[in-house]
C-alpha positions in Angstrom: 10.3 -46.6 9.5 13.5 -47.2 7.4 11.5 -49.3 4.8 8.6 -46.6 4.5 11.5 -43.9 4.2 13.3 -45.5 1.4 10.0 -46.4 -0.3 8.8 -42.7 -0.2 12.1 -41.6 -1.5 11.6 -43.8 -4.7 8.3 -42.4 -5.1 9.1 -38.9 -4.8 12.3 -39.2 -7.0 10.0 -40.8 -9.7 7.6 -38.1 -9.5 10.2 -35.4 -9.8 11.4 -36.9 -13.1 8.9 -35.8 -15.8 10.6 -37.6 -18.5 10.4 -40.9 -16.4 6.9 -40.5 -15.7 5.9 -39.8 -19.3 7.9 -42.6 -20.6 6.5 -45.1 -18.0 3.0 -44.5 -19.1 3.4 -44.1 -22.6 6.1 -47.0 -23.5 3.8 -50.0 -22.6 0.8 -48.3 -24.3 3.0 -47.8 -27.5 3.9 -51.3 -27.4 0.3 -52.5 -27.1 -1.0 -50.3 -30.0 1.7 -50.9 -32.4 2.3 -54.7 -31.8 -1.3 -55.3 -31.0 -2.3 -53.9 -34.3 0.5 -55.1 -36.5 0.0 -58.7 -35.3 -3.8 -58.9 -35.2 -4.0 -60.3 -38.7 -1.6 -63.2 -38.0 -3.0 -64.2 -34.7 -5.1 -67.2 -34.2 -8.0 -66.5 -31.8 -9.5 -69.0 -29.7 -11.1 -72.4 -30.5 -14.4 -70.8 -31.4 -14.7 -68.6 -34.7 -14.4 -64.7 -33.7 -13.3 -65.5 -30.3 -10.7 -63.0 -28.9 -8.4 -60.7 -30.7 -4.7 -60.1 -30.5 -5.2 -56.7 -28.9 -7.3 -58.5 -26.2 -4.8 -61.4 -25.7 -1.8 -58.9 -25.5 -3.3 -56.7 -23.0 -2.2 -58.7 -19.8 1.3 -58.8 -21.2 1.2 -55.2 -21.5 0.1 -54.7 -17.9 3.0 -57.1 -17.0 5.4 -55.2 -19.1 4.5 -51.8 -17.4 5.4 -53.7 -14.2 8.6 -55.0 -15.5 9.7 -51.5 -16.7 8.8 -49.8 -13.4 11.0 -52.5 -11.5 13.9 -52.2 -14.2 14.1 -48.2 -13.9 13.6 -48.4 -10.1 16.5 -50.9 -9.6 18.8 -48.8 -11.7 18.5 -46.4 -8.9 20.6 -48.9 -6.8 23.5 -48.3 -9.3 22.9 -44.6 -9.4 23.0 -44.5 -5.6 26.1 -46.5 -5.3 28.0 -44.0 -7.6 26.5 -40.9 -6.1 27.5 -42.1 -2.3 23.8 -42.2 -1.0 24.2 -46.1 -0.7 27.3 -45.8 1.4 25.4 -43.7 3.8 22.6 -46.0 4.1 25.0 -49.0 4.5 26.6 -47.3 7.5 23.4 -46.5 9.3 22.1 -48.8 12.1 19.6 -50.4 9.9 19.3 -53.9 8.7 20.1 -54.7 4.8 16.9 -56.5 4.7 15.2 -53.3 5.6 16.9 -51.4 2.8 16.2 -54.1 0.3 12.4 -54.0 1.5 12.4 -50.4 1.2 13.5 -50.3 -2.4 11.2 -53.2 -3.2 8.1 -51.6 -1.8 8.7 -48.3 -3.6 9.2 -50.0 -6.8 6.1 -52.1 -6.0 4.0 -48.8 -5.5 5.3 -47.4 -8.5 4.5 -50.4 -10.5 1.3 -50.9 -9.3 0.1 -47.3 -9.9 1.4 -47.5 -13.6 -0.4 -50.9 -14.2 -3.5 -49.3 -12.4 -3.6 -46.5 -15.1 -3.3 -49.1 -18.0 -6.0 -51.4 -16.4 -8.6 -48.6 -17.0 -8.1 -49.2 -20.7 -9.1 -53.0 -20.2 -12.7 -52.3 -21.9 -10.8 -50.8 -25.1 -9.3 -54.2 -25.4 -12.4 -56.0 -25.2 -11.8 -57.2 -21.7 -14.9 -57.4 -19.7 -13.6 -55.8 -16.7 -15.7 -55.6 -13.5 -14.9 -54.2 -9.8 -14.2 -57.7 -8.7 -12.0 -58.5 -11.7 -10.1 -55.1 -11.2 -9.5 -55.8 -7.7 -8.2 -59.1 -8.4 -5.9 -57.9 -11.1 -4.4 -55.2 -9.0 -3.6 -57.8 -6.5 -1.9 -60.1 -8.9 -0.1 -57.1 -10.4 1.1 -56.0 -6.9 2.5 -59.5 -6.4 4.2 -59.4 -9.9 5.6 -56.0 -9.0 7.1 -57.1 -5.9 8.7 -60.1 -7.5 10.1 -58.4 -10.5 11.5 -55.7 -8.3 13.1 -58.2 -6.0 14.6 -59.9 -9.0 15.9 -56.6 -10.4 17.3 -55.7 -7.0 19.0 -59.0 -6.6 20.6 -58.2 -10.1 21.4 -54.5 -9.4 23.2 -55.1 -6.1 25.7 -56.9 -8.1 26.2 -54.4 -10.9 28.6 -51.5 -10.7 27.5 -49.5 -13.9 24.2 -48.8 -15.4 25.5 -50.1 -18.8 26.1 -53.6 -17.1 22.5 -53.5 -15.9 21.0 -52.8 -19.3 22.9 -55.7 -20.5 21.6 -58.0 -17.9 18.0 -56.6 -18.6 18.2 -57.3 -22.2 19.6 -60.8 -21.6 17.5 -62.0 -18.9 14.5 -59.7 -17.9 13.2 -59.2 -21.6 13.2 -62.9 -22.4 11.6 -63.5 -19.1 8.7 -61.4 -20.3 8.7 -62.7 -23.8 8.5 -66.3 -22.9 5.7 -65.9 -20.3 3.0 -66.2 -22.4 2.3 -62.3 -22.9 3.6 -62.2 -26.3 2.3 -65.5 -27.7 0.6 -68.4 -26.3 2.7 -71.7 -25.3 0.3 -73.9 -27.5 2.3 -74.9 -30.7 5.6 -73.5 -29.7 8.7 -75.9 -30.2 9.3 -78.4 -27.3 12.3 -76.6 -26.1 10.6 -73.3 -25.9 7.7 -74.9 -24.2 9.9 -76.1 -21.6 11.5 -73.0 -21.1 8.1 -71.3 -20.7 7.0 -74.1 -18.3 9.7 -73.2 -15.9 9.7 -69.5 -16.1 8.0 -68.1 -13.0 6.5 -65.2 -14.9 4.3 -67.6 -16.8 2.4 -68.4 -13.8 2.1 -64.7 -12.8 0.6 -64.2 -16.3 -1.7 -67.0 -16.1 -2.9 -65.7 -12.6 -3.4 -62.2 -14.1 -5.4 -63.7 -17.1 -7.8 -65.6 -14.6 -8.2 -62.6 -12.4 -9.1 -60.3 -15.6 -11.9 -62.7 -16.6 -12.9 -63.7 -12.9 -16.7 -62.8 -13.7 -16.6 -64.0 -17.3 -15.1 -66.9 -19.2 -12.0 -66.1 -20.8 -11.2 -67.2 -24.4 -7.6 -68.3 -23.3 -8.3 -70.1 -20.1 -7.8 -73.4 -21.4 -4.5 -74.9 -20.7 -3.4 -72.2 -18.1 -1.7 -73.5 -14.8 -4.3 -73.9 -11.7 -4.9 -70.6 -9.7 -3.4 -72.0 -6.3 -0.3 -73.6 -8.1 0.4 -70.2 -10.2 0.0 -68.1 -6.7 2.4 -70.4 -5.0 5.0 -70.2 -7.8 5.0 -66.5 -8.1 4.9 -65.9 -4.5 7.8 -68.4 -3.8 9.7 -66.6 -6.4 9.1 -63.1 -5.1 10.2 -64.3 -1.7 13.3 -66.1 -2.9 14.4 -63.2 -5.3 14.0 -60.8 -2.1 16.1 -63.0 0.2 19.0 -63.2 -2.6 18.8 -59.4 -2.9 19.1 -59.0 0.8 22.0 -61.4 0.8 23.7 -59.4 -1.9 23.2 -56.3 0.1 24.9 -57.8 3.1 28.0 -58.5 1.1 28.1 -54.9 0.0 30.8 -53.1 2.0 30.2 -49.4 2.8 32.9 -46.9 2.1 35.5 -46.3 4.6 
């Protein structure tokens, strides 16, 4: 009950903030249109002439970006709740810290999944041959990504005392995590050190899993060189669970106001 209550609180708070709703939908869309159109001319498509465009390649990355933005803005609420006193009230209640973190993560996951689903409907406009099976597989992967990124955001937010500090961490950690995941450019041809960073980036495997899901019923132009499905699924699942455990441990260290 505690988990569902906290999750619904996050959803209701999001829906009551119209500017946040508008920004959550339009911000990834603007990124996709501007960067996708601007970099199309300099992007090298697949190995066969005329195979794929940058707008199509960038589309899975934009879905992941929508989930990332949702996780960031939802976990900022932890800092705001601490300053308003709500968090202290929750901490003195007879509920486990693990349940508190799980409720926050579930709410963020729901919001990220809904936002990504709205953008997923634009897949045909990007040239992605979306089918019902591909859409279902993609939504499953996006839900897993939303949970993992929400847990990571919570692990960071529970240590922050100000929104300014959280934004600094976001720019230092979360955005590079997305940029070096294969969302913005493929790993082929990058410098050796960057390729090594991309190889240890858990979000790289989440993006690979998402690309395979989108092209589950048709061969994708960029499937060559992607990590295997089971390995990618294992990496992103273990990463999400590890981040959730860290967030719960951080919550246990938080002391309620006396």
